C-alpha positions as CSV (number, residue, x, y, z in Angstrom):
1,M,194.5,54.6,45.3
2,L,193.2,55.2,48.9
3,E,196.1,54.6,52.0
4,L,195.6,55.1,55.7
5,H,198.5,55.7,57.6
6,E,198.2,55.1,61.6
7,V,194.5,56.3,61.8
8,S,192.3,56.6,65.0
9,K,189.4,58.7,65.8
10,V,188.1,58.3,69.0
11,Y,184.4,58.8,70.5
12,D,184.0,59.9,74.6
13,G,187.3,58.2,75.7
14,V,187.4,55.5,73.1
15,A,189.5,54.7,69.9
16,V,186.6,53.4,67.7
17,V,189.4,53.0,65.3
18,D,192.6,52.2,66.4
19,A,196.0,53.2,64.4
20,V,195.0,51.8,61.4
21,S,197.1,51.5,58.2
22,L,195.6,50.3,55.1
23,C,196.4,50.4,51.2
24,V,193.5,49.8,48.8
25,P,194.7,48.7,45.6
26,E,193.7,49.9,42.9
27,G,191.0,47.8,40.6
28,Q,190.3,45.8,43.1
29,T,187.2,45.2,45.9
30,T,188.7,45.1,49.7
31,A,186.1,43.5,51.6
32,I,185.6,45.2,55.4
33,I,183.7,42.9,57.8
34,G,183.9,42.3,61.5
35,P,181.3,42.3,64.1
36,S,178.7,44.9,65.3
37,G,181.2,48.0,66.5
38,C,184.0,47.2,65.4
39,G,184.6,50.4,63.5
40,K,183.8,49.3,59.7
41,S,181.3,52.1,59.0
42,T,183.6,54.8,61.0
43,L,186.6,53.5,58.7
44,I,184.8,54.1,55.5
45,R,183.9,57.5,56.4
46,L,187.4,58.2,57.1
47,M,188.0,57.0,53.8
48,N,186.2,59.8,52.4
49,G,186.4,62.7,54.2
50,L,183.1,62.8,55.7
51,I,185.2,62.7,59.1
52,G,188.5,63.0,60.2
53,P,191.0,61.2,62.2
54,D,191.7,62.2,65.1
55,A,195.8,60.8,64.6
56,G,197.3,59.6,61.0
57,R,196.3,60.5,58.0
58,V,194.5,59.7,55.0
59,S,195.3,60.1,51.4
60,F,193.5,59.8,48.2
61,R,195.9,59.2,45.4
62,G,198.5,60.5,46.8
63,Q,197.1,63.2,48.1
64,A,196.2,64.1,52.2
65,L,192.5,64.4,52.6
66,T,191.9,67.6,55.2
67,P,188.7,69.3,55.8
68,A,189.7,72.0,52.9
69,N,189.6,69.6,50.0
70,A,187.7,66.7,51.4
71,P,184.3,68.2,49.4
72,A,186.4,68.4,46.0
73,L,188.0,65.1,46.1
74,R,184.6,63.3,47.6
75,R,183.5,64.3,43.6
76,H,185.8,61.1,42.4
77,M,184.4,58.6,45.2
78,G,180.8,57.2,45.3
79,Y,179.4,56.6,48.3
80,V,176.3,54.3,48.9
81,I,175.1,53.7,52.1
82,Q,172.3,50.9,53.4
83,E,168.8,51.4,52.3
84,G,170.5,54.3,49.7
85,G,170.1,57.3,52.0
86,L,167.9,58.4,48.9
87,F,166.1,61.7,49.5
88,P,162.4,61.4,49.7
89,H,160.9,64.3,47.9
90,Y,163.0,63.8,44.7
91,T,162.2,61.2,42.3
92,A,164.5,58.3,41.1
93,R,165.9,61.0,38.2
94,G,165.9,63.7,40.9
95,N,168.2,61.6,43.1
96,I,170.5,60.4,40.7
97,T,171.4,63.7,39.0
98,L,171.5,65.4,41.9
99,M,175.2,66.5,41.9
100,T,174.9,66.9,38.4
101,R,172.6,69.4,38.7
102,Y,174.7,71.4,40.8
103,L,177.6,71.2,38.6
104,G,176.0,72.3,36.2
105,W,175.6,69.8,33.3
106,S,173.2,70.1,30.5
107,R,170.4,68.1,30.5
108,R,171.4,66.0,27.3
109,R,174.2,64.4,29.0
110,M,172.2,63.7,32.0
111,D,170.2,61.8,29.8
112,T,172.6,60.2,28.6
113,Q,174.5,59.1,31.3
114,V,170.7,57.8,33.2
115,A,170.2,55.7,30.6
116,Q,173.3,54.5,30.2
117,L,173.3,53.7,33.9
118,A,169.8,52.4,34.1
119,G,170.9,49.7,31.7
120,L,174.0,48.7,33.2
121,T,171.7,48.4,36.9
122,H,168.6,46.6,35.1
123,F,166.4,49.3,36.0
124,P,163.0,50.2,34.6
125,V,163.4,53.5,32.6
126,D,159.9,54.0,33.5
127,A,160.6,53.9,37.0
128,L,163.0,57.2,36.6
129,D,160.1,59.5,38.0
130,R,158.9,57.4,40.4
131,Y,159.3,58.6,44.2
132,P,161.6,56.5,46.3
133,S,158.3,55.4,48.5
134,E,156.8,54.1,44.8
135,L,159.7,52.1,44.8
136,S,161.2,47.9,46.0
137,G,163.9,48.2,48.4
138,G,165.6,46.4,45.5
139,Q,164.9,49.4,43.2
140,R,165.9,52.1,46.5
141,Q,169.4,50.8,45.9
142,R,169.7,50.4,42.2
143,V,169.0,54.0,42.9
144,A,171.6,55.2,45.1
145,L,174.2,52.8,42.8
146,M,173.3,54.8,40.0
147,R,174.0,57.9,41.8
148,A,177.3,57.1,43.2
149,L,178.6,56.2,39.8
150,M,176.8,59.4,38.2
151,L,180.3,61.2,38.3
152,D,182.0,57.9,37.3
153,P,184.2,58.0,40.6
154,D,187.5,56.7,41.0
155,V,186.7,54.1,43.5
156,M,183.2,53.4,45.2
157,L,182.5,52.8,48.8
158,L,179.5,51.1,49.7
159,D,178.7,50.8,53.7
160,E,176.5,47.5,54.2
161,P,174.9,48.4,51.1
162,L,172.5,45.1,50.9
163,G,171.9,44.6,54.2
164,A,168.5,45.6,54.9
165,L,167.5,43.2,51.9
166,D,165.5,39.9,51.6
167,P,167.9,36.9,50.4
168,M,166.2,36.8,46.9
169,I,166.7,40.4,46.2
170,R,170.3,40.5,48.3
171,Y,171.5,37.2,46.0
172,E,170.1,39.1,42.5
173,L,172.3,42.6,43.4
174,Q,175.4,40.6,44.7
175,A,175.3,39.3,41.2
176,E,174.6,42.3,39.6
177,L,176.9,44.7,41.4
178,R,180.2,42.5,40.7
179,H,179.1,42.6,36.9
180,V,178.9,46.1,37.1
181,F,182.2,46.4,39.4
182,G,184.1,44.5,36.9
183,D,182.5,46.0,33.8
184,L,183.6,49.4,34.7
185,G,186.6,48.5,36.8
186,K,185.9,50.3,39.5
187,T,188.1,50.4,42.8
188,V,185.7,49.4,45.7
189,V,185.7,49.2,49.3
190,L,182.5,47.2,50.4
191,V,181.7,47.0,54.2
192,T,179.8,43.8,55.4
193,H,179.0,41.8,58.5
194,D,178.3,38.8,55.9
195,L,181.3,36.7,55.5
196,A,180.0,34.7,52.1
197,E,179.6,38.6,50.7
198,A,183.1,39.4,52.0
199,A,183.8,36.4,49.9
200,Y,181.9,36.7,47.1
201,F,183.3,40.3,46.4
202,G,186.7,40.6,47.9
203,D,190.0,40.7,46.1
204,Q,191.5,41.1,49.6
205,V,189.4,41.1,53.1
206,V,190.0,43.3,56.0
207,L,189.0,41.7,59.7
208,L,188.5,44.5,62.4
209,R,188.3,43.8,65.9
210,A,187.7,46.6,68.5
211,G,188.8,49.0,65.6
212,R,191.5,47.0,64.9
213,I,193.0,45.0,61.7
214,E,193.0,41.7,62.7
215,Q,194.3,40.1,59.5
216,Q,193.9,41.4,55.9
217,G,194.6,39.1,53.1
218,P,192.5,36.8,50.7
219,M,189.7,35.0,52.1
220,S,191.9,32.1,51.6
221,A,194.3,33.4,54.7
222,L,191.8,33.6,56.5
223,L,190.0,30.5,56.3
224,H,192.9,28.2,55.9
225,S,195.3,30.2,58.0
226,P,193.8,32.5,60.4
227,A,196.5,34.7,62.3
228,T,195.0,34.9,66.1
229,P,192.5,32.5,67.9
230,F,189.8,35.8,67.2
231,V,189.8,35.1,63.5
232,R,189.4,31.5,63.9
233,R,186.5,32.3,66.6
234,F,185.1,34.2,63.9
235,I,185.2,32.3,60.7
236,N,183.7,29.1,62.8
237,A,180.6,31.4,64.2
238,Q,179.1,31.3,60.7
239,R,180.6,27.6,60.0
240,G,178.2,26.6,57.3
241,L,179.7,29.4,55.1
242,A,182.9,28.8,56.0
243,D,182.9,25.2,54.9
244,S,180.8,26.0,51.4
245,L,183.7,28.5,50.6
246,S,185.9,26.0,51.9
247,S,185.2,23.2,49.8
C-alpha cells in the first residue's frame, strides 16, 4: 500500500527523518510512536506528499509519490490532524463535503454519503449545519473523520487525532474509530505518543527515535523483547500502561 525506502528529511542541517524504510500493510493499522520531536508528524506528511523527501522514495500502490502526482494521489488518502483542522467559516456539512463539491459531486450523492458517515460515526444529524465553534471537541473530531472518509480513501493517515480530547471523550472515540476501521477494512497509519493507544489500534507498532526506526513489530515484541536499551526505557517510562498491557 504505502512504502518508504531510505527516506530522509532535513531541516536546518538536522535529519528529522533519517533513512527510514517502512512498509504499511494493506488492511492493517500501523501505529507510529515515539517521544516529542522524533519525526512522527514529518513521517506522516511525507507519506501523503505534503512535503517531499530530501533523499529516498515514497511509493503509494507501487507508484512513486512526486510533486506532480501528489495532489491526485492524496484523493485516495484520508488525513486527520489533531483538533481536526476544520475551516471555521464552513458548517460541519460544508467541511465534510469540501472536496466532493470541488470534484463536482451531485447534491444527492453528497447527502447520501454524509448521512451514511454520520450514522457510522454516531454524529447527530441535527448538528451538521452547525459551525465548528458550536461543536464539542469530540464532535469536531468526528467531522474531521467524516471529511477524511468522504472520498472512500484507500488509506487513512491520522496524526494525533485524539490528543487534545479529555480522557472520557478520547476513550469513547478510540472504540468508535476501531469499529469504523474494522467495518470499512481500511489501511490506517496512526501517529500517537500514547503506548496504550498504539497497542489498542496497532497491528504493527513503529517506535521512532531521532528520526530513525528503533524497533517495529507487534506490541508484544516491544514489551517482551525490546531491541535496544532505548526501547526498554521508553516502555518503562509508561510502566503502568506496560504492566496492564502485559497482564
